[in-house]
C-alpha positions in Angstrom: 115.3 96.9 86.4 114.7 94.3 83.7 114.1 96.9 81.2 117.2 98.8 82.0 119.1 95.6 81.9 117.7 95.0 78.4 118.2 98.3 77.3 122.0 98.1 78.4 122.4 95.0 76.5 120.9 96.3 73.2 123.1 99.4 73.6 126.2 97.1 73.5 125.0 94.9 70.7 124.1 97.7 68.6 127.0 99.4 69.0 129.4 96.5 68.4 127.3 96.1 65.3 127.5 99.5 64.2 131.2 99.4 64.7 131.4 96.4 62.4 128.9 97.2 59.6 128.5 101.1 59.9 125.2 103.0 59.6 123.5 104.2 56.7 120.7 106.7 57.1 117.2 105.2 55.4 113.9 107.0 54.9 110.8 105.3 53.5 109.9 106.2 50.1 106.3 106.6 48.7 104.4 109.0 46.5 102.6 110.2 49.5 105.9 111.2 51.4 106.7 114.2 49.7 103.4 115.3 48.1 101.0 117.9 49.6 97.4 119.6 49.1 96.9 123.1 49.7 93.7 124.6 51.4 93.8 128.1 51.0 97.5 129.2 50.9 98.1 126.6 53.6 99.8 123.0 52.3 99.4 119.8 54.3 101.6 117.0 53.4 99.6 113.6 52.8 102.0 111.8 55.3 101.1 114.1 58.0 97.2 114.2 57.6 97.7 110.3 57.3 99.5 110.3 60.6 97.0 112.6 62.1 94.1 110.4 61.0 96.0 107.3 61.8 96.3 108.5 65.3 92.9 109.6 66.0 91.4 106.5 64.4 93.6 104.2 66.5 92.9 106.1 69.9 89.2 106.2 69.2 89.4 102.7 68.5 91.4 101.6 71.5 88.8 103.6 73.8 86.1 102.0 72.1 87.6 98.5 72.6 88.5 99.3 76.3 85.4 100.9 77.6 82.5 99.4 75.0 83.4 95.8 74.7 83.4 92.7 76.9 87.1 92.2 76.0 87.9 95.7 77.5 86.2 94.7 80.6 88.3 91.7 80.6 91.7 93.8 80.0 90.6 96.2 82.7 89.9 93.3 85.1 93.0 91.7 84.4 95.0 95.0 85.1 93.2 95.3 88.2 93.9 92.0 89.7 94.8 89.0 87.8 94.0 86.5 90.3 90.6 87.9 91.0 90.2 88.0 87.0 91.0 84.4 86.6 88.6 83.5 89.3 85.6 85.1 87.4 86.6 83.1 84.5 88.8 85.5 82.4 91.8 84.0 80.5 94.2 86.3 81.7 97.2 85.0 79.6 95.1 85.4 76.6 94.2 88.8 77.4 97.7 89.8 78.1 98.7 88.3 74.7 96.1 90.0 72.9 97.4 93.1 74.3 100.7 92.5 73.4 99.8 92.0 69.6 97.8 95.3 70.0 100.6 97.2 71.4 102.8 96.1 68.6 100.8 96.7 65.9 99.9 100.4 67.3 103.6 100.6 67.8 104.3 99.7 64.1 101.8 102.0 62.7 103.7 104.9 64.7 107.0 103.7 63.4 105.5 103.7 59.8 104.8 107.4 60.1 108.1 108.1 61.9 109.9 106.3 59.0 108.2 108.3 56.4 108.9 111.7 57.9 112.2 111.2 59.3 115.6 109.7 58.2 116.6 106.8 60.6 119.2 104.4 61.1 120.0 101.7 63.6 121.1 104.1 66.3 117.9 106.3 66.1 116.2 104.2 68.7 118.6 105.5 71.4 117.0 108.8 71.5 113.6 107.6 71.2 114.0 104.8 73.7 115.9 107.1 76.3 113.1 109.5 76.3 110.6 106.6 76.8 112.6 105.3 79.8 113.0 108.6 81.3 109.1 108.9 81.4 108.9 105.3 82.9 111.4 105.9 85.3 109.5 109.4 86.4 106.2 107.9 86.7 107.6 104.9 88.5 109.4 107.2 90.9 106.2 108.9 91.6 104.0 106.1 92.0 106.6 104.6 94.6 106.3 107.5 96.8 110.0 108.5 96.4 110.9 111.7 98.6 109.3 114.8 96.9 111.1 117.8 97.5 111.3 120.7 95.2 115.0 120.1 94.3 114.5 116.4 93.9 111.6 117.0 91.5 113.7 119.4 89.5 116.7 117.0 89.0 114.4 113.6 88.7 116.8 112.2 91.1 115.7 109.8 94.3 118.1 110.1 97.5 118.6 107.0 99.4 120.2 106.5 102.6 123.1 104.1 101.9 123.3 102.6 105.5 119.4 101.8 106.1 118.4 101.4 102.4 115.2 103.4 103.0 114.2 106.5 101.3 114.8 109.8 102.9 112.4 112.5 103.6 108.5 111.9 103.5 106.8 110.3 100.7 104.9 112.0 98.1 102.3 109.7 96.7 99.7 112.0 94.9 99.8 113.4 91.5 98.7 116.6 93.0 101.7 116.7 95.5 104.1 115.9 92.1 102.6 119.1 90.6 103.2 121.0 93.6 106.5 119.8 94.1 107.4 120.8 90.7 106.5 124.6 91.5 106.9 124.8 95.3 106.9 122.9 98.5 103.8 121.4 99.1 102.5 120.2 102.9 103.0 116.6 102.2 106.4 117.0 100.6 109.6 116.6 102.0 111.4 119.9 102.2 114.7 118.2 103.3 118.0 119.3 101.2 119.6 116.6 99.2 
């Protein structure tokens, strides 16, 4: 809920600033942005190759960090249960702070590539954040055991009983049920009408 409130406040603030100061499209400039090299008859832009190499390198190093280091064990333990992790001597606040920093650094790297390949302005974030929020809401919806009928899966909506505040229909808690609901009715999914 707090992420949606934060998003709403940012929409209001950015909308007001855009009305007051106007918006200019910007694109990062560099020698590597518009240049390409050829392999046979196929041309590859330096920025796209750099983005691919950066993505592979960052994902590989994140995987290595999470599954091959003591810090990765601390991260996974903190994600599983913060209290238990603290009881065995893991500094959960330190782990959370470092993970936040890593997340910001990876996001900045992606933003650098995005800024070099696309023109952007202050309103560009609306499109990107709205897609991210849609994914977050859908994942949270499936994880919460929301009613899962074919109609509700397609429309990405959740039906709530106004009188009791309970979910209507049977709960769908498994990812296999989610996939099945998107295609056809599943034995654990509600087939009730919305």
